[in-house]
DSSP file (Angstrom, degrees, kcal/mol; ACC not computed):
  #  RESIDUE AA STRUCTURE BP1 BP2  ACC     N-H-->O    O-->H-N    N-H-->O    O-->H-N    TCO  KAPPA ALPHA  PHI   PSI    X-CA   Y-CA   Z-CA
    1    1 A M              0   0    0      0, 0.0    38,-0.2     0, 0.0     2,-0.2   0.000 360.0 360.0 360.0 135.2    0.0    0.0    0.0
    2    2 A A        -     0   0    0     36,-3.0     2,-0.5    35,-0.2    77,-0.3  -0.466 360.0-118.7 -88.8 160.5    1.3    3.4   -1.0
    3    3 A T  E     -a   79   0A   0     75,-2.6    77,-2.7    -2,-0.2     2,-0.5  -0.882  26.5-137.7 -96.8 128.7    1.3    6.6    1.1
    4    4 A L  E     -a   80   0A   0     -2,-0.5     2,-0.4    75,-0.2    77,-0.2  -0.771  20.7-173.4 -90.5 128.3   -0.7    9.4   -0.5
    5    5 A L  E     -a   81   0A   0     75,-3.0    77,-3.5    -2,-0.5     2,-0.4  -0.930   8.9-150.7-117.8 144.8    0.9   12.9   -0.4
    6    6 A F  E     -a   82   0A   0     -2,-0.4    77,-0.2    75,-0.2    75,-0.1  -0.947  10.8-132.2-122.2 134.3   -0.9   16.0   -1.5
    7    7 A S     >  -     0   0    0     75,-2.6     4,-2.6    -2,-0.4     5,-0.2  -0.389  38.6-105.9 -67.7 159.9    0.4   19.3   -2.9
    8    8 A P  H  > S+     0   0    0      0, 0.0     4,-2.7     0, 0.0     5,-0.2   0.891 121.5  52.4 -56.5 -38.9   -1.1   22.3   -1.2
    9    9 A Q  H  > S+     0   0    0      2,-0.2     4,-2.4     1,-0.2     5,-0.2   0.944 111.7  44.4 -63.6 -47.6   -3.2   23.0   -4.3
   10   10 A A  H  > S+     0   0    0     73,-0.4     4,-2.4    72,-0.3     5,-0.2   0.914 115.5  48.3 -64.2 -42.4   -4.7   19.5   -4.4
   11   11 A D  H  X S+     0   0    0     -4,-2.6     4,-2.3     2,-0.2    -2,-0.2   0.921 112.3  48.2 -64.0 -45.1   -5.2   19.5   -0.6
   12   12 A D  H  X S+     0   0    0     -4,-2.7     4,-2.2    -5,-0.2    -2,-0.2   0.917 113.5  46.7 -62.8 -44.1   -6.9   22.9   -0.6
   13   13 A L  H  X S+     0   0    0     -4,-2.4     4,-2.6    -5,-0.2     5,-0.2   0.926 112.6  48.9 -67.4 -43.4   -9.3   22.0   -3.5
   14   14 A L  H  X S+     0   0    0     -4,-2.4     4,-2.5    -5,-0.2    -1,-0.2   0.910 111.4  50.6 -62.6 -40.8  -10.2   18.6   -2.0
   15   15 A S  H  X S+     0   0    0     -4,-2.3     4,-1.5    -5,-0.2    -1,-0.2   0.902 111.0  48.9 -61.9 -41.3  -11.0   20.3    1.3
   16   16 A A  H  X S+     0   0    0     -4,-2.2     4,-0.5     2,-0.2    -2,-0.2   0.906 112.1  48.1 -65.8 -41.7  -13.1   22.9   -0.4
   17   17 A L  H >< S+     0   0    0     -4,-2.6     3,-1.1     1,-0.2     6,-0.4   0.910 109.8  52.7 -64.3 -41.5  -15.0   20.2   -2.3
   18   18 A E  H 3< S+     0   0    0     -4,-2.5    -1,-0.2     1,-0.3    -2,-0.2   0.814 105.5  55.5 -64.1 -30.1  -15.6   18.2    0.8
   19   19 A A  H 3< S+     0   0    0     -4,-1.5    -1,-0.3    -5,-0.2    -2,-0.2   0.604  96.2  74.6 -78.3 -11.8  -17.0   21.3    2.6
   20   20 A D    X<  -     0   0    0     -3,-1.1     3,-2.3    -4,-0.5    -1,-0.1  -0.889  65.6-159.5-108.7 108.4  -19.7   21.8   -0.1
   21   21 A P  G >  S+     0   0    0      0, 0.0     3,-1.6     0, 0.0     4,-0.2   0.742  88.5  71.7 -58.2 -22.4  -22.5   19.2    0.1
   22   22 A A  G 3  S+     0   0    0      1,-0.3     3,-0.2     2,-0.1     4,-0.2   0.709  97.5  50.6 -65.8 -17.8  -23.4   20.0   -3.6
   23   23 A H  G <> S+     0   0    0     -3,-2.3     4,-2.9    -6,-0.4    -1,-0.3   0.096  71.7 118.3-106.4  22.2  -20.2   18.2   -4.5
   24   24 A A  H <> S+     0   0    0     -3,-1.6     4,-2.4     1,-0.2     5,-0.2   0.891  76.5  49.2 -57.7 -42.9  -20.9   15.0   -2.5
   25   25 A L  H  > S+     0   0    0     -3,-0.2     4,-2.1    -4,-0.2    -1,-0.2   0.943 113.4  46.3 -62.4 -48.1  -21.0   12.8   -5.7
   26   26 A L  H  > S+     0   0    0      1,-0.2     4,-2.5     2,-0.2    -2,-0.2   0.927 112.7  49.7 -60.1 -46.9  -17.7   14.2   -7.0
   27   27 A V  H  X S+     0   0    0     -4,-2.9     4,-2.7     1,-0.2    -1,-0.2   0.903 109.6  52.2 -61.0 -41.8  -16.0   13.9   -3.6
   28   28 A G  H  X S+     0   0    0     -4,-2.4     4,-2.0    -5,-0.2    -1,-0.2   0.904 111.2  46.4 -60.5 -42.0  -17.1   10.3   -3.3
   29   29 A R  H  X S+     0   0    0     -4,-2.1     4,-2.2     2,-0.2    -2,-0.2   0.876 111.7  51.2 -70.0 -37.4  -15.7    9.4   -6.7
   30   30 A I  H  X S+     0   0    0     -4,-2.5     4,-2.7     2,-0.2    -2,-0.2   0.945 111.2  47.8 -63.1 -47.2  -12.4   11.2   -6.0
   31   31 A H  H  X S+     0   0    0     -4,-2.7     4,-2.6     1,-0.2    -2,-0.2   0.876 110.0  52.7 -63.5 -37.1  -12.0    9.3   -2.7
   32   32 A T  H  X S+     0   0    0     -4,-2.0     4,-2.2    -5,-0.2    -1,-0.2   0.940 111.5  46.1 -62.1 -46.3  -12.8    6.0   -4.4
   33   33 A A  H  X S+     0   0    0     -4,-2.2     4,-2.6     1,-0.2    -2,-0.2   0.909 113.2  49.5 -62.9 -42.1  -10.1    6.6   -7.0
   34   34 A L  H  X S+     0   0    0     -4,-2.7     4,-2.6     2,-0.2    -1,-0.2   0.892 109.3  52.0 -65.4 -39.2   -7.6    7.7   -4.3
   35   35 A D  H  X S+     0   0    0     -4,-2.6     4,-1.7     2,-0.2    -1,-0.2   0.923 112.9  44.7 -62.0 -43.6   -8.4    4.6   -2.3
   36   36 A L  H  X S+     0   0    0     -4,-2.2     4,-2.0     2,-0.2    -2,-0.2   0.895 113.3  50.1 -69.0 -39.7   -7.8    2.3   -5.3
   37   37 A L  H  < S+     0   0    0     -4,-2.6    -2,-0.2     1,-0.2    -1,-0.2   0.909 109.4  52.0 -62.8 -42.1   -4.6    4.3   -6.3
   38   38 A E  H  < S+     0   0    0     -4,-2.6   -36,-3.0     1,-0.2    -1,-0.2   0.868 108.8  51.6 -62.1 -37.0   -3.3    4.0   -2.7
   39   39 A T  H  < S+     0   0    0     -4,-1.7    -1,-0.2     1,-0.2    -2,-0.2   0.901 133.6   1.9 -68.1 -42.1   -3.9    0.2   -2.8
   40   40 A D    ><  +     0   0    0     -4,-2.0     3,-1.7    -5,-0.1    -1,-0.2  -0.578  59.7 171.3-150.8  81.2   -2.0   -0.4   -6.1
   41   41 A P  T 3  S+     0   0    0      0, 0.0    -3,-0.1     0, 0.0    -1,-0.1   0.664  80.5  64.7 -67.4 -13.7   -0.3    2.6   -7.8
   42   42 A G  T 3  S+     0   0    0     -5,-0.1     2,-0.1     3,-0.0     5,-0.1   0.544  72.3 120.0 -84.8  -6.2    1.4    0.3  -10.2
   43   43 A D    X   -     0   0    0     -3,-1.7     3,-1.7     1,-0.2     4,-0.2  -0.359  67.8-133.8 -61.1 133.2   -1.9   -0.9  -11.8
   44   44 A S  G >  S+     0   0    0      1,-0.3     3,-1.5     2,-0.2    -1,-0.2   0.724  99.6  73.9 -63.6 -21.1   -2.0    0.0  -15.5
   45   45 A G  G >  S+     0   0    0      1,-0.3     3,-0.5     2,-0.1    -1,-0.3   0.768  95.0  51.5 -63.2 -24.7   -5.5    1.4  -15.1
   46   46 A W  G <  S+     0   0    0     -3,-1.7    -1,-0.3     1,-0.2     3,-0.2   0.485 105.8  57.1 -88.4  -3.4   -4.0    4.4  -13.3
   47   47 A R  G <  S+     0   0    0     -3,-1.5    -1,-0.2    -4,-0.2    -2,-0.1  -0.113  70.5 103.3-120.8  35.7   -1.5    5.0  -16.1
   48   48 A R  S <  S+     0   0    0     -3,-0.5     2,-0.6    10,-0.2    -1,-0.1   0.757  78.5  50.6 -86.2 -26.4   -3.8    5.4  -19.2
   49   49 A R        -     0   0    0      9,-0.5     9,-3.0    -3,-0.2     2,-0.4  -0.933  69.5-177.7-122.2 110.1   -3.6    9.2  -19.4
   50   50 A R  E     -B   57   0A   0     -2,-0.6     2,-0.7     7,-0.2     7,-0.2  -0.890  18.8-158.3-112.0 135.8   -0.1   10.7  -19.4
   51   51 A F  E >>> -B   56   0A   0      5,-2.9     5,-1.4    -2,-0.4     4,-1.4  -0.837  13.4-178.9-111.0  90.3    0.7   14.4  -19.6
   52   52 A Q  T 345S+     0   0    0     -2,-0.7    -1,-0.2     1,-0.3     3,-0.1   0.848  74.8  62.4 -59.3 -38.6    4.3   14.4  -20.9
   53   53 A N  T 345S+     0   0    0      1,-0.2    -1,-0.3    -3,-0.1    -2,-0.0   0.767 119.4  25.1 -65.3 -24.7    4.7   18.2  -20.8
   54   54 A I  T <45S-     0   0    0     -3,-1.1    -1,-0.2     2,-0.2    -2,-0.2   0.409 105.7-122.1-118.4  -0.5    4.2   18.3  -17.0
   55   55 A G  T  <5 +     0   0    0     -4,-1.4     2,-0.3     1,-0.2    -3,-0.2   0.821  68.0 115.3  70.7  34.8    5.3   14.8  -16.2
   56   56 A V  E   < -B   51   0A   0     -5,-1.4    -5,-2.9    17,-0.1     2,-0.3  -0.882  59.7-123.4-131.5 163.7    2.2   13.5  -14.4
   57   57 A W  E     -BC  50  72A   0     15,-3.3    15,-2.5    -2,-0.3     2,-0.4  -0.743  24.8-142.3 -98.7 153.9   -0.5   10.8  -14.9
   58   58 A G  E     - C   0  71A   0     -9,-3.0    -9,-0.5    -2,-0.3    13,-0.2  -0.976   8.8-162.1-123.6 130.8   -4.2   11.8  -15.0
   59   59 A I  E     - C   0  70A   0     11,-2.1    11,-2.1    -2,-0.4     2,-0.2  -0.943  23.1-138.8-106.0 115.3   -7.1    9.8  -13.5
   60   60 A P  E     - C   0  69A   0      0, 0.0     2,-0.4     0, 0.0     9,-0.2  -0.543  20.0-174.7 -77.6 139.2  -10.4   11.0  -15.1
   61   61 A I  E     - C   0  68A   0      7,-2.6     7,-3.8    -2,-0.2     2,-0.5  -1.000   7.7-158.9-130.0 128.4  -13.4   11.4  -12.8
   62   62 A V  E     + C   0  67A   0     -2,-0.4     2,-0.3     5,-0.2     5,-0.2  -0.949  28.7 139.4-113.8 125.4  -16.8   12.3  -14.2
   63   63 A A  E >   + C   0  66A   0      3,-2.3     3,-1.8    -2,-0.5    -2,-0.1  -0.969  63.0  15.5-158.2 147.6  -19.4   13.8  -11.9
   64   64 A E  T 3  S-     0   0    0     -2,-0.3     3,-0.1     1,-0.3    -1,-0.0   0.841 127.6 -64.6  56.4  34.8  -22.0   16.5  -12.2
   65   65 A D  T 3  S+     0   0    0      1,-0.2     2,-0.4    -3,-0.0    -1,-0.3   0.709 116.1 107.8  61.8  22.8  -21.6   16.4  -16.0
   66   66 A V  E <   -C   63   0A   0     -3,-1.8    -3,-2.3    21,-0.0     2,-0.5  -0.992  65.6-135.0-130.5 137.6  -18.0   17.6  -15.7
   67   67 A E  E     -C   62   0A   0     -2,-0.4    21,-3.4    -5,-0.2     2,-0.3  -0.811  26.0-172.5 -91.1 130.3  -14.8   15.6  -16.2
   68   68 A W  E     -CD  61  87A   0     -7,-3.8    -7,-2.6    -2,-0.5     2,-0.4  -0.778  10.6-142.8-114.2 160.9  -12.2   16.2  -13.5
   69   69 A L  E     -CD  60  86A   0     17,-3.1    17,-2.3    -2,-0.3     2,-0.7  -0.991   7.0-153.6-128.4 135.6   -8.6   15.0  -13.4
   70   70 A I  E     -CD  59  85A   0    -11,-2.1   -11,-2.1    -2,-0.4     2,-0.6  -0.942  22.6-156.6 -99.0 112.6   -6.5   13.8  -10.5
   71   71 A L  E     +CD  58  84A   0     13,-3.2    12,-2.6    -2,-0.7    13,-1.6  -0.820  25.5 158.6 -96.1 124.0   -3.0   14.6  -11.6
   72   72 A W  E     -CD  57  82A   0    -15,-2.5   -15,-3.3    -2,-0.6    10,-0.2  -0.906  24.5-166.6-142.3 164.9   -0.4   12.4   -9.8
   73   73 A E  E     - D   0  81A   0      8,-1.8     8,-3.0    -2,-0.3     2,-0.1  -0.986  38.1 -92.5-148.8 153.1    3.1   11.1  -10.0
   74   74 A P  E     - D   0  80A   0      0, 0.0     6,-0.3     0, 0.0     2,-0.1  -0.435  44.9-156.9 -64.1 140.1    5.0    8.4   -8.2
   75   75 A G        -     0   0    0      4,-2.8     2,-0.1     1,-0.2     4,-0.1  -0.244  32.9 -60.7-101.6-165.5    6.9    9.8   -5.2
   76   76 A E  S >  S-     0   0    0      2,-0.1     3,-0.9    -2,-0.1    -1,-0.2  -0.441 102.9 -13.6 -77.4 155.1   10.0    8.5   -3.4
   77   77 A D  T 3  S-     0   0    0      1,-0.2     2,-0.1    -2,-0.1    -2,-0.1  -0.323 134.5 -19.0  55.6-120.7    9.9    5.1   -1.7
   78   78 A D  T 3  S+     0   0    0     -2,-0.1   -75,-2.6    -4,-0.1     2,-0.3  -0.338 107.3 113.1-115.1  49.6    6.3    3.9   -1.5
   79   79 A S  E <   -a    3   0A   0     -3,-0.9    -4,-2.8   -77,-0.3     2,-0.4  -0.829  49.3-152.9-122.9 161.1    4.4    7.2   -2.0
   80   80 A V  E     -aD   4  74A   0    -77,-2.7   -75,-3.0    -2,-0.3     2,-0.6  -1.000  16.7-145.5-129.8 131.1    2.2    8.8   -4.6
   81   81 A V  E     -aD   5  73A   0     -8,-3.0    -8,-1.8    -2,-0.4     2,-0.8  -0.878   2.2-149.3-106.3 119.4    2.0   12.6   -4.9
   82   82 A M  E     +aD   6  72A   0    -77,-3.5   -75,-2.6    -2,-0.6   -72,-0.3  -0.773  18.4 178.4 -82.9 112.6   -1.3   14.2   -5.9
   83   83 A R  E     -     0   0A   0    -12,-2.6   -73,-0.4    -2,-0.8     2,-0.3   0.850  60.0 -11.7 -84.5 -36.8   -0.2   17.3   -7.8
   84   84 A S  E     - D   0  71A   0    -13,-1.6   -13,-3.2   -75,-0.1     2,-0.4  -0.991  41.7-152.1-162.2 151.1   -3.6   18.7   -8.7
   85   85 A I  E     + D   0  70A   0     -2,-0.3   -15,-0.2   -15,-0.2   -72,-0.0  -0.986  44.5 149.5-125.1 119.2   -7.3   18.0   -8.7
   86   86 A T  E     - D   0  69A   0    -17,-2.3   -17,-3.1    -2,-0.4     2,-0.1  -0.984  53.2 -90.3-151.5 151.3   -8.8   20.0  -11.5
   87   87 A P  E     - D   0  68A   0      0, 0.0   -19,-0.3     0, 0.0    -2,-0.0  -0.443  58.7-102.7 -60.4 141.0  -11.6   20.2  -14.1
   88   88 A A              0   0    0    -21,-3.4   -21,-0.2     1,-0.1   -20,-0.0  -0.383 360.0 360.0 -67.5 143.5  -10.3   18.6  -17.3
   89   89 A P              0   0    0      0, 0.0    -1,-0.1     0, 0.0   -21,-0.1   0.514 360.0 360.0 -70.0 360.0   -9.3   21.1  -20.0
């Protein structure tokens, strides 16, 4: 099992989403994806969308008719770093 680390931006946005009941579905889907990523970050399902220009992987999340991305990269040792949680461009 990996350790999840969050950039300040990712942490702030997730905290804001969690505080807003209107985003309960989105928050639930984000947490589900993070739980699965934490369990097995080497799974190829988490490495389908690569952003070469910024060096991160993207996990798409769809909720509220909007696609969001969890942008992450492998960290040191047994960690995974969440760089950003953002609406998809």
